ROSE-4610 file (N, C-alpha, C; in Angstrom, 1 decimal, always signed):
// ROSE-4610
residu = [M/M/M/K/K/K/A/A/A/A/A/A/I/I/I/S/S/S/N/N/N/Y/Y/Y/F/F/F/R/R/R/A/A/A/K/K/K/R/R/R/F/F/F/G/G/G/F/F/F/F/F/F/K/K/K/A/A/A/L/L/L/L/L/L/D/D/D/G/G/G/M/M/M/L/L/L/Q/Q/Q/T/T/T/Q/Q/Q/K/K/K/K/K/K/V/V/V/K/K/K/I/I/I/L/L/L/D/D/D/I/I/I/G/G/G/G/G/G/T/T/T/E/E/E/D/D/D/Y/Y/Y/W/W/W/K/K/K/N/N/N/Q/Q/Q/G/G/G/L/L/L/V/V/V/L/L/L/G/G/G/D/D/D/Q/Q/Q/I/I/I/E/E/E/I/I/I/V/V/V/L/L/L/L/L/L/N/N/N/L/L/L/Y/Y/Y/K/K/K/A/A/A/E/E/E/V/V/V/S/S/S/T/T/T/P/P/P/G/G/G/F/F/F/T/T/T/S/S/S/I/I/I/K/K/K/G/G/G/D/D/D/A/A/A/T/T/T/H/H/H/L/L/L/E/E/E/G/G/G/I/I/I/A/A/A/D/D/D/K/K/K/S/S/S/F/F/F/D/D/D/L/L/L/V/V/V/Y/Y/Y/S/S/S/N/N/N/S/S/S/V/V/V/I/I/I/E/E/E/H/H/H/L/L/L/F/F/F/T/T/T/L/L/L/E/E/E/Q/Q/Q/Q/Q/Q/E/E/E/K/K/K/M/M/M/A/A/A/K/K/K/E/E/E/T/T/T/I/I/I/R/R/R/V/V/V/G/G/G/K/K/K/S/S/S/Y/Y/Y/F/F/F/I/I/I/Q/Q/Q/T/T/T/P/P/P/N/N/N/K/K/K/Y/Y/Y/F/F/F/P/P/P/I/I/I/E/E/E/P/P/P/H/H/H/W/W/W/V/V/V/F/F/F/P/P/P/F/F/F/F/F/F/Q/Q/Q/F/F/F/L/L/L/P/P/P/F/F/F/G/G/G/L/L/L/Q/Q/Q/V/V/V/F/F/F/L/L/L/T/T/T/Q/Q/Q/H/H/H/F/F/F/N/N/N/L/L/L/G/G/G/H/H/H/I/I/I/P/P/P/K/K/K/A/A/A/K/K/K/N/N/N/K/K/K/E/E/E/A/A/A/A/A/A/I/I/I/S/S/S/L/L/L/V/V/V/K/K/K/E/E/E/V/V/V/R/R/R/L/L/L/L/L/L/S/S/S/K/K/K/T/T/T/E/E/E/F/F/F/T/T/T/H/H/H/L/L/L/F/F/F/K/K/K/G/G/G/S/S/S/M/M/M/L/L/L/Y/Y/Y/T/T/T/E/E/E/K/K/K/F/F/F/L/L/L/G/G/G/L/L/L/N/N/N/K/K/K/S/S/S/F/F/F/A/A/A/V/V/V/Y/Y/Y/Q/Q/Q/I/I/I/E/E/E/K/K/K/L/L/L]
num = [1/1/1/2/2/2/3/3/3/4/4/4/5/5/5/6/6/6/7/7/7/8/8/8/9/9/9/10/10/10/11/11/11/12/12/12/13/13/13/14/14/14/15/15/15/16/16/16/17/17/17/18/18/18/19/19/19/20/20/20/21/21/21/22/22/22/23/23/23/24/24/24/25/25/25/26/26/26/27/27/27/28/28/28/29/29/29/30/30/30/31/31/31/32/32/32/33/33/33/34/34/34/35/35/35/36/36/36/37/37/37/38/38/38/39/39/39/40/40/40/41/41/41/42/42/42/43/43/43/44/44/44/45/45/45/46/46/46/47/47/47/48/48/48/49/49/49/50/50/50/51/51/51/52/52/52/53/53/53/54/54/54/55/55/55/56/56/56/57/57/57/58/58/58/59/59/59/60/60/60/61/61/61/62/62/62/63/63/63/64/64/64/65/65/65/66/66/66/67/67/67/68/68/68/69/69/69/70/70/70/71/71/71/72/72/72/73/73/73/74/74/74/75/75/75/76/76/76/77/77/77/78/78/78/79/79/79/80/80/80/81/81/81/82/82/82/83/83/83/84/84/84/85/85/85/86/86/86/87/87/87/88/88/88/89/89/89/90/90/90/91/91/91/92/92/92/93/93/93/94/94/94/95/95/95/96/96/96/97/97/97/98/98/98/99/99/99/100/100/100/101/101/101/102/102/102/103/103/103/104/104/104/105/105/105/106/106/106/107/107/107/108/108/108/109/109/109/110/110/110/111/111/111/112/112/112/113/113/113/114/114/114/115/115/115/116/116/116/117/117/117/118/118/118/119/119/119/120/120/120/121/121/121/122/122/122/123/123/123/124/124/124/125/125/125/126/126/126/127/127/127/128/128/128/129/129/129/130/130/130/131/131/131/132/132/132/133/133/133/134/134/134/135/135/135/136/136/136/137/137/137/138/138/138/139/139/139/140/140/140/141/141/141/142/142/142/143/143/143/144/144/144/145/145/145/146/146/146/147/147/147/148/148/148/149/149/149/150/150/150/151/151/151/152/152/152/153/153/153/154/154/154/155/155/155/156/156/156/157/157/157/158/158/158/159/159/159/160/160/160/161/161/161/162/162/162/163/163/163/164/164/164/165/165/165/166/166/166/167/167/167/168/168/168/169/169/169/170/170/170/171/171/171/172/172/172/173/173/173/174/174/174/175/175/175/176/176/176/177/177/177/178/178/178/179/179/179/180/180/180/181/181/181/182/182/182/183/183/183/184/184/184/185/185/185/186/186/186/187/187/187/188/188/188/189/189/189/190/190/190/191/191/191/192/192/192/193/193/193/194/194/194/195/195/195/196/196/196/197/197/197/198/198/198/199/199/199/200/200/200/201/201/201/202/202/202/203/203/203/204/204/204/205/205/205/206/206/206/207/207/207/208/208/208/209/209/209/210/210/210/211/211/211/212/212/212/213/213/213/214/214/214]
x = [+22.3/+21.9/+21.3/+22.3/+21.8/+20.4/+20.3/+19.2/+17.8/+18.3/+17.0/+16.6/+17.8/+17.4/+16.6/+17.0/+16.3/+15.0/+15.0/+13.2/+12.6/+13.1/+12.4/+12.0/+12.6/+12.1/+11.4/+11.6/+10.9/+9.3/+9.1/+7.8/+7.3/+7.8/+7.3/+6.8/+7.7/+7.3/+6.2/+6.1/+4.9/+3.7/+4.0/+2.3/+1.8/+2.9/+2.3/+1.8/+2.5/+1.8/+0.5/+0.4/-0.7/-2.1/-1.8/-2.8/-3.1/-2.3/-2.8/-3.7/-3.2/-4.0/-5.2/-5.4/-6.6/-7.9/-7.2/-7.8/-8.4/-7.9/-8.0/-9.4/-9.1/-10.0/-11.4/-11.3/-12.7/-13.5/-13.0/-13.5/-13.6/-13.0/-13.0/-13.0/-13.6/-13.8/-12.5/-11.7/-10.6/-9.1/-8.0/-6.7/-6.0/-5.4/-4.5/-3.2/-2.2/-1.2/+0.2/+1.0/+2.1/+3.3/+4.0/+5.2/+6.5/+7.0/+8.4/+9.5/+10.2/+11.2/+11.0/+9.7/+9.1/+9.1/+9.0/+8.8/+7.6/+7.3/+5.9/+6.4/+7.5/+8.2/+8.0/+8.2/+8.5/+7.0/+6.0/+4.5/+4.2/+4.5/+4.1/+4.8/+6.0/+6.8/+6.2/+5.5/+4.8/+3.2/+3.3/+1.8/+0.4/+0.8/-0.4/-1.3/-2.5/-3.5/-4.2/-4.0/-4.7/-6.3/-6.9/-8.1/-8.6/-9.7/-10.6/-10.1/-9.8/-9.8/-8.3/-7.3/-6.1/-5.3/-4.7/-4.1/-2.7/-1.8/-0.3/+0.4/+0.9/+1.5/+3.0/+3.9/+5.4/+6.0/+6.8/+7.6/+9.0/+9.9/+11.5/+12.0/+13.0/+13.9/+13.7/+13.1/+12.6/+11.2/+10.9/+9.3/+9.7/+9.2/+9.3/+8.2/+8.5/+7.4/+6.7/+5.5/+4.4/+3.7/+3.3/+2.4/+1.3/+1.2/-0.1/-1.4/-2.3/-3.5/-3.4/-3.6/-3.5/-2.1/-0.9/+0.1/+0.3/+1.0/+1.3/+2.5/+3.5/+4.8/+5.1/+5.4/+5.8/+7.3/+7.8/+9.3/+8.9/+9.7/+9.7/+10.9/+10.8/+11.7/+11.2/+11.6/+11.1/+11.1/+12.0/+12.3/+11.2/+10.9/+10.0/+9.1/+7.7/+6.6/+6.0/+6.7/+5.9/+4.9/+3.7/+2.6/+1.7/+1.9/+1.1/+0.5/-0.9/-1.7/-1.4/-1.8/-1.7/-3.0/-2.4/-3.2/-4.2/-3.4/-4.1/-3.8/-3.0/-3.0/-3.4/-4.1/-4.4/-3.4/-2.3/-1.3/+0.2/+1.1/+2.2/+3.2/+3.9/+4.8/+6.1/+7.0/+8.5/+9.4/+10.1/+10.8/+12.3/+13.3/+14.7/+14.9/+14.6/+14.8/+15.4/+14.8/+15.0/+16.4/+17.3/+18.7/+19.5/+18.9/+19.9/+19.6/+19.5/+19.4/+20.4/+21.7/+22.8/+23.0/+21.7/+21.8/+20.8/+20.6/+19.7/+18.5/+19.3/+18.0/+17.2/+17.9/+17.2/+16.1/+16.8/+15.5/+14.4/+14.7/+13.6/+12.5/+13.2/+12.4/+11.3/+12.0/+11.1/+10.0/+10.4/+9.5/+8.2/+8.6/+7.7/+7.0/+7.3/+6.7/+5.4/+6.2/+5.3/+4.1/+4.2/+3.3/+2.1/+2.6/+2.0/+1.1/+1.5/+0.8/-0.2/+0.4/-0.4/-1.4/-2.6/-3.3/-2.7/-2.1/-1.6/-0.3/+0.7/+2.1/+2.7/+3.9/+4.5/+5.8/+6.6/+8.2/+9.0/+9.9/+10.8/+12.4/+13.2/+14.9/+15.5/+16.7/+17.4/+18.0/+18.5/+19.0/+20.4/+20.8/+21.9/+23.1/+22.6/+23.0/+23.1/+22.8/+22.6/+24.4/+24.6/+26.3/+26.7/+25.9/+26.0/+25.2/+26.1/+25.7/+24.8/+23.8/+22.7/+23.0/+23.9/+24.3/+25.5/+26.4/+27.7/+28.0/+27.0/+26.8/+28.4/+28.7/+30.0/+30.1/+30.6/+30.4/+31.2/+30.0/+30.5/+31.0/+30.5/+31.2/+30.8/+29.4/+28.8/+29.7/+30.6/+31.6/+32.9/+33.3/+34.6/+35.0/+36.1/+36.7/+36.4/+35.9/+35.2/+36.0/+37.5/+38.7/+38.5/+38.4/+38.4/+37.1/+36.3/+35.0/+35.0/+35.8/+36.0/+36.8/+37.9/+38.9/+38.2/+37.6/+36.7/+35.6/+35.2/+34.1/+34.7/+35.8/+36.5/+37.4/+37.6/+38.5/+37.9/+36.7/+35.9/+34.6/+33.9/+32.7/+32.0/+31.2/+31.1/+29.0/+28.6/+27.3/+26.5/+25.7/+24.8/+25.6/+26.4/+27.5/+28.6/+28.3/+29.4/+30.7/+32.0/+33.0/+33.0/+33.2/+33.0/+34.1/+33.8/+34.8/+36.0/+35.8/+37.0/+36.5/+37.7/+37.4/+36.2/+36.1/+34.9/+33.4/+33.5/+32.3/+32.0/+33.0/+33.2/+32.7/+33.1/+32.8/+31.4/+31.0/+29.7/+28.5/+28.9/+28.4/+28.2/+29.3/+29.5/+28.5/+28.8/+28.0/+26.8/+26.2/+24.6/+23.8/+24.5/+24.1/+24.1/+23.1/+23.2/+22.1/+22.7/+21.8/+21.1/+20.2/+19.5/+19.2/+19.2/+19.1/+17.5/+17.1/+15.8/+15.2/+16.0/+15.8/+15.6/+16.4/+16.6/+15.1/+14.7/+13.9/+12.6/+12.2/+10.8/+10.9/+11.8/+11.7/+11.4/+11.7/+11.1/+9.7/+9.2/+7.6/+7.2/+7.1/+6.9/+5.2/+5.0/+3.6/+3.4/+4.0/+4.0/+4.1/+3.6/+3.9/+5.0/+5.6/+7.1/+6.6/+7.3/+7.4/+8.8/+9.0/+10.8/+11.1/+11.9/+12.5/+13.6/+13.8/+14.7/+15.3/+16.5/+17.6/+18.8/+18.4/+19.2/+19.2/+17.8/+18.0/+18.0/+18.8/+19.0/+18.2/+17.9/+17.2/+18.0/+17.1/+17.6/+17.2/+15.8/+15.5/+14.1/+13.6/+12.5/+11.5/+10.1/+8.9/+8.4/+8.4/+7.1/+5.8/+4.6/+3.3/+2.4/+1.4/+0.3/-0.9/-1.7/-3.0/-4.4/-4.6/-5.9/-7.0/-7.6/-8.9/-10.3/-10.9/-12.1/-13.4]
y = [-12.1/-13.5/-13.2/-12.5/-12.5/-11.6/-10.9/-10.1/-11.2/-11.7/-12.7/-13.7/-14.3/-15.2/-14.5/-13.3/-12.5/-12.4/-11.9/-11.4/-12.5/-13.8/-15.2/-15.5/-15.3/-15.7/-14.6/-13.5/-12.3/-12.3/-12.7/-12.8/-14.1/-15.4/-16.5/-16.2/-15.6/-15.2/-14.5/-13.4/-12.4/-13.0/-14.3/-15.0/-15.5/-16.3/-16.8/-15.7/-14.5/-13.7/-13.0/-13.0/-12.4/-13.4/-14.7/-15.4/-15.3/-15.3/-15.0/-13.7/-12.7/-11.1/-11.2/-12.1/-12.6/-13.0/-14.0/-14.7/-13.8/-12.3/-11.7/-10.7/-10.5/-9.7/-10.3/-11.5/-12.2/-12.2/-11.6/-11.5/-10.5/-9.6/-7.9/-6.9/-5.9/-5.0/-4.4/-4.1/-3.3/-3.6/-4.1/-4.4/-3.2/-2.7/-1.7/-2.3/-2.0/-2.8/-1.7/-2.1/-1.7/-2.0/-1.4/-2.1/-1.5/-2.3/-1.9/-1.8/-0.7/-0.6/-0.8/-0.6/-0.8/+0.5/+0.1/+1.5/+1.1/+2.3/+2.1/+1.4/+1.5/+0.8/-0.6/-1.3/-2.4/-3.2/-2.5/-2.8/-2.9/-1.8/-1.7/-2.8/-3.0/-4.0/-5.4/-5.6/-7.0/-6.8/-5.9/-5.5/-5.6/-5.2/-5.0/-3.5/-3.8/-3.1/-2.5/-1.4/-1.2/-0.9/-0.2/-0.1/+0.4/+0.2/+0.7/-0.3/-1.5/-2.5/-2.5/-1.9/-2.0/-0.5/-0.4/+0.8/+0.3/+1.2/+0.7/+2.0/+1.6/+2.8/+2.3/+3.2/+2.9/+3.4/+2.6/+3.0/+2.8/+4.0/+3.9/+5.0/+5.1/+6.0/+7.8/+7.5/+8.9/+8.9/+10.0/+10.0/+10.3/+9.6/+9.6/+10.2/+10.7/+11.1/+9.9/+10.1/+9.0/+9.4/+8.7/+9.4/+8.5/+7.5/+6.6/+6.6/+7.1/+6.9/+5.6/+5.4/+4.5/+4.2/+4.7/+5.0/+6.1/+5.7/+6.9/+6.4/+7.6/+7.4/+8.1/+7.2/+7.9/+7.6/+8.5/+8.1/+7.7/+6.5/+5.7/+4.8/+4.1/+3.2/+1.8/+0.9/-0.6/-1.0/-0.7/-1.3/-0.7/+0.5/+1.5/+2.0/+1.7/+2.3/+2.9/+4.3/+5.4/+5.8/+6.1/+6.5/+5.9/+4.7/+3.7/+2.7/+2.4/+2.0/+0.4/-0.2/-1.7/-2.1/-3.3/-3.8/-2.9/-1.8/-0.7/-1.2/-2.1/-2.2/-3.8/-4.2/-5.5/-6.5/-5.9/-6.7/-5.8/-6.5/-5.9/-6.7/-6.0/-6.6/-6.2/-7.1/-6.8/-7.7/-7.0/-7.9/-7.7/-8.4/-8.1/-7.0/-6.8/-5.4/-6.1/-7.0/-7.5/-7.9/-8.1/-8.6/-7.4/-6.2/-5.0/-4.5/-4.8/-4.2/-4.3/-4.6/-4.4/-6.0/-6.0/-7.1/-7.8/-8.7/-9.7/-8.8/-8.3/-7.3/-6.5/-5.5/-4.9/-5.7/-6.9/-7.8/-8.2/-8.5/-8.9/-7.7/-6.6/-5.1/-5.2/-5.4/-5.1/-6.5/-7.8/-8.6/-8.3/-7.9/-7.5/-6.6/-5.3/-4.2/-4.7/-5.6/-6.2/-6.9/-7.5/-8.4/-7.6/-6.2/-5.6/-4.7/-4.4/-3.3/-4.0/-5.0/-5.8/-7.0/-7.0/-8.4/-9.5/-9.3/-10.4/-9.7/-10.6/-10.2/-11.3/-10.8/-11.4/-10.9/-11.6/-11.1/-12.0/-11.5/-12.4/-12.0/-12.9/-12.6/-13.9/-13.4/-14.4/-15.2/-16.8/-17.6/-17.6/-17.6/-17.3/-18.2/-19.7/-20.9/-20.9/-20.2/-20.5/-19.8/-20.7/-20.8/-19.5/-18.8/-17.4/-16.3/-15.3/-14.4/-13.3/-13.1/-12.3/-10.9/-10.3/-8.7/-8.4/-9.2/-9.3/-10.1/-11.0/-12.1/-12.8/-13.0/-13.6/-15.2/-16.2/-17.4/-17.3/-17.6/-17.8/-16.5/-15.4/-14.2/-13.7/-14.3/-14.3/-15.1/-15.9/-16.6/-16.3/-15.5/-15.1/-14.1/-14.2/-13.3/-11.9/-11.0/-9.8/-9.0/-8.9/-7.9/-8.4/-9.7/-9.8/-9.3/-9.3/-9.0/-7.2/-6.8/-5.3/-4.8/-5.6/-5.4/-5.7/-6.6/-6.9/-5.8/-5.3/-4.3/-3.1/-2.6/-1.3/-1.4/-2.4/-2.5/-3.0/-3.4/-4.1/-3.8/-3.9/-3.8/-5.0/-5.5/-7.0/-7.0/-7.7/-8.1/-6.5/-6.4/-5.1/-3.9/-4.4/-3.7/-3.0/-1.4/-0.7/-0.5/-0.6/-0.4/+0.9/+0.6/+1.6/+2.9/+3.9/+5.1/+5.2/+4.5/+4.4/+3.1/+2.9/+1.8/+1.8/+3.1/+3.4/+2.7/+3.5/+2.8/+1.5/+0.9/-0.8/-1.1/-0.7/-1.7/-1.2/-0.4/-0.1/-0.9/-1.2/-1.7/-3.3/-3.9/-5.4/-5.5/-4.5/-4.5/-4.5/-3.8/-3.7/-4.9/-5.6/-7.1/-8.2/-8.6/-9.8/-10.8/-11.7/-12.9/-13.8/-14.2/-15.0/-16.6/-17.4/-19.0/-19.1/-20.2/-20.8/-20.6/-21.3/-21.3/-19.9/-19.0/-17.8/-17.0/-17.1/-16.2/-16.8/-18.3/-18.5/-18.4/-18.5/-18.0/-16.7/-15.7/-14.2/-14.4/-14.9/-15.1/-16.3/-16.6/-17.9/-18.2/-19.3/-20.0/-19.3/-18.8/-18.3/-19.3/-19.5/-20.2/-20.3/-20.8/-20.8/-21.1/-20.0/-20.3/-20.1/-21.3/-21.6/-21.5/-20.6/-20.5/-21.4/-22.3/-23.3/-23.1/-22.9/-23.1/-24.1/-25.1/-26.3/-27.0/-27.2/-28.0/-27.7/-26.1/-25.5/-24.2/-24.1/-23.0/-21.9/-21.0/-19.6/-18.7/-18.6/-17.5/-18.2/-17.3/-17.9/-16.6/-16.8/-15.9/-16.5/-15.5/-16.0/-15.2/-16.1/-15.3/-15.9/-14.9/-15.2/-14.4/-15.0/-14.3/-14.6/-13.5/-13.3/-14.1/-14.9/-15.5/-14.8/-14.2/-13.6/-14.0]
z = [-6.7/-6.2/-4.7/-4.1/-2.7/-2.5/-3.3/-3.1/-3.5/-4.6/-5.1/-4.1/-3.2/-2.3/-1.2/-0.7/+0.5/-0.1/-1.4/-1.7/-1.6/-2.2/-2.3/-0.6/+0.1/+1.3/+2.1/+2.0/+2.3/+2.0/+0.8/+0.1/+0.7/+0.6/+1.3/+2.7/+3.6/+5.0/+5.1/+4.0/+4.2/+3.6/+2.8/+2.3/+3.5/+4.5/+5.6/+6.6/+6.5/+7.7/+6.8/+5.8/+5.1/+5.3/+5.3/+5.6/+7.0/+7.7/+9.4/+9.3/+8.6/+8.6/+8.1/+7.0/+6.1/+7.2/+8.0/+8.9/+9.9/+10.5/+11.5/+10.8/+9.4/+9.0/+8.7/+8.7/+8.5/+9.9/+11.0/+12.4/+12.7/+12.2/+12.9/+11.6/+12.0/+10.7/+10.3/+11.1/+10.9/+11.8/+11.3/+12.0/+12.1/+13.5/+13.1/+13.9/+12.9/+13.1/+13.4/+14.5/+14.6/+14.2/+13.2/+12.5/+13.3/+14.0/+14.7/+14.0/+13.5/+12.6/+11.1/+10.7/+9.4/+8.6/+7.3/+6.3/+5.4/+4.9/+4.1/+2.7/+2.2/+1.0/+1.1/+2.4/+2.6/+2.2/+2.9/+2.5/+1.4/+0.5/-0.7/-1.5/-1.4/-2.1/-2.0/-0.8/-0.5/-0.9/-1.7/-2.6/-1.6/-0.4/+0.6/+0.1/+0.2/-0.3/+1.3/+1.7/+3.1/+3.0/+2.0/+2.1/+3.5/+3.9/+4.7/+6.0/+5.9/+6.8/+7.8/+6.9/+7.7/+7.8/+9.0/+9.5/+10.0/+9.3/+10.0/+10.4/+11.7/+12.4/+12.4/+11.8/+11.6/+12.7/+13.5/+14.7/+14.5/+14.5/+14.3/+15.2/+15.3/+16.0/+15.4/+14.5/+13.7/+13.2/+13.1/+12.3/+10.8/+10.0/+8.7/+7.8/+6.6/+5.9/+5.3/+5.3/+4.4/+3.4/+2.6/+1.1/+0.9/+1.6/+1.2/+2.6/+2.3/+3.4/+3.9/+5.1/+6.1/+6.6/+6.1/+7.1/+8.3/+8.9/+10.1/+10.4/+10.7/+11.2/+12.5/+13.6/+14.9/+15.2/+16.1/+16.9/+18.0/+18.3/+19.4/+19.7/+20.6/+21.1/+21.5/+20.6/+20.7/+22.3/+23.0/+24.3/+25.3/+24.8/+26.0/+25.1/+25.1/+24.1/+24.7/+25.2/+26.3/+25.2/+26.1/+25.5/+24.8/+24.4/+23.7/+25.2/+25.0/+26.2/+25.7/+26.8/+26.9/+25.8/+25.0/+23.9/+23.2/+22.5/+21.6/+20.4/+20.1/+18.4/+18.5/+17.3/+17.4/+16.9/+16.3/+15.7/+15.8/+16.7/+16.7/+15.5/+14.7/+13.5/+13.4/+13.7/+13.2/+12.5/+11.4/+10.7/+11.0/+11.4/+11.4/+12.3/+13.4/+14.3/+15.7/+16.2/+17.9/+17.7/+16.8/+16.7/+16.7/+16.5/+16.6/+17.8/+19.0/+20.4/+21.2/+20.9/+21.4/+22.5/+23.5/+24.7/+24.6/+25.4/+25.8/+26.6/+27.7/+28.5/+27.6/+26.5/+25.4/+24.8/+24.5/+23.6/+24.4/+25.6/+26.5/+26.8/+26.7/+27.1/+25.6/+24.5/+23.3/+23.5/+23.8/+23.9/+24.6/+26.0/+26.8/+26.6/+25.9/+25.2/+24.1/+23.4/+22.0/+22.7/+23.7/+24.2/+25.0/+25.7/+26.4/+25.5/+24.2/+23.6/+22.5/+22.1/+21.0/+21.4/+20.9/+21.0/+20.5/+19.4/+18.5/+18.0/+17.6/+17.0/+16.2/+15.5/+14.4/+14.4/+15.0/+15.1/+14.5/+13.3/+12.8/+13.2/+13.2/+13.6/+12.9/+12.1/+11.7/+12.8/+12.5/+13.1/+13.6/+14.9/+14.9/+14.4/+14.7/+14.2/+12.7/+12.0/+10.3/+9.8/+9.0/+9.0/+8.3/+7.5/+7.1/+7.7/+8.5/+9.1/+8.1/+8.5/+7.6/+7.3/+8.1/+8.0/+7.2/+7.7/+7.0/+5.7/+5.8/+4.7/+4.9/+5.7/+6.0/+6.5/+6.2/+7.0/+8.2/+9.4/+10.6/+11.4/+10.8/+11.3/+12.7/+12.9/+14.5/+15.6/+15.1/+15.9/+15.9/+14.9/+14.9/+16.3/+16.7/+17.9/+17.5/+18.9/+18.6/+18.0/+18.2/+17.6/+16.2/+15.6/+14.0/+13.6/+14.1/+13.7/+13.3/+14.7/+14.4/+13.2/+13.1/+12.1/+10.7/+10.5/+9.0/+8.8/+9.7/+9.7/+9.2/+10.3/+9.8/+8.4/+7.9/+6.7/+5.3/+5.2/+4.2/+4.2/+2.8/+2.7/+2.6/+3.8/+3.8/+3.9/+2.8/+3.1/+2.8/+3.8/+3.8/+4.9/+5.4/+6.1/+5.2/+5.2/+4.7/+5.5/+4.9/+5.8/+6.6/+8.0/+8.8/+8.6/+9.2/+9.0/+9.9/+11.1/+12.1/+12.9/+13.9/+14.8/+15.6/+16.0/+16.9/+16.5/+15.1/+14.5/+14.3/+13.8/+13.5/+15.0/+16.0/+17.4/+17.5/+17.3/+17.2/+16.6/+15.6/+14.5/+15.1/+15.3/+15.7/+16.9/+17.8/+19.2/+18.9/+18.0/+17.9/+17.4/+16.9/+16.5/+17.3/+18.0/+18.6/+18.4/+17.3/+17.0/+18.0/+17.9/+18.9/+18.4/+19.3/+18.9/+19.1/+18.4/+18.6/+20.0/+20.9/+22.5/+23.2/+22.7/+23.5/+23.0/+21.3/+20.7/+21.5/+21.5/+21.6/+23.1/+24.1/+25.4/+25.7/+24.8/+24.9/+24.5/+24.0/+23.8/+24.0/+25.1/+25.5/+25.2/+24.9/+24.1/+22.9/+22.2/+20.8/+19.9/+18.8/+17.5/+17.1/+16.3/+15.5/+14.1/+13.3/+11.7/+11.5/+10.9/+10.6/+8.9/+8.7/+7.4/+7.0/+6.2/+5.8/+4.7/+4.4/+3.3/+3.3/+2.4/+2.2/+3.4/+4.0/+5.2/+6.4/+6.4/+7.7/+7.9/+9.4/+10.1/+9.4/+8.6/+8.3/+9.3/+9.4/+10.7/+11.0/+12.0/+12.8/+13.0/+13.0/+13.2/+14.4/+15.4/+16.5/+16.2/+16.4/+16.5/+17.5/+17.6/+18.5/+18.0/+17.4/+16.9/+18.0/+18.4/+19.3/+18.5/+19.0/+18.8/+19.1/+18.1/+18.8/+18.7]
């Protein structure tokens, strides 16, 4: 059930993004995309056909093997895109990554780097104030006392987070995720457009986007 709901929203969001991408392809011969934190399987599962018009560079903390023409994998840090020139990508894309950077300062760095290297961007993140925390899939987990969050993470398999091996690992997992509010997220990407996902009338997640007009 959880997977079905997640897949539904992911497909709907990607459909919105694909319409933006198609608009770009109508005005330029090729679109080079930097996907921060993405995988080859993600794009395949969305049914995107790369062809000659789309090139995707996957950036993660490690370099992964890719098997499909049009994909490249590089090692890098979202907060410091060393070696990537200003506006060298037509589009920077990221799905549920910016909330995994521990601190607001690191999130600000990723936002600045996104805007620096991309002519356009599409960045998604869950809403801090949605009642079900999306990683632990636990009601209001993000608002529980830190010690209780660590205890639950250390002793139980919750949502997408497997039970931590020890307390130190649990602390690291809890500290890693810093959900953003709508206000914080839009402030990081000033002047951007906002796409909102709703579930039962509540804001489930947000995507900010800015598409360059040629």
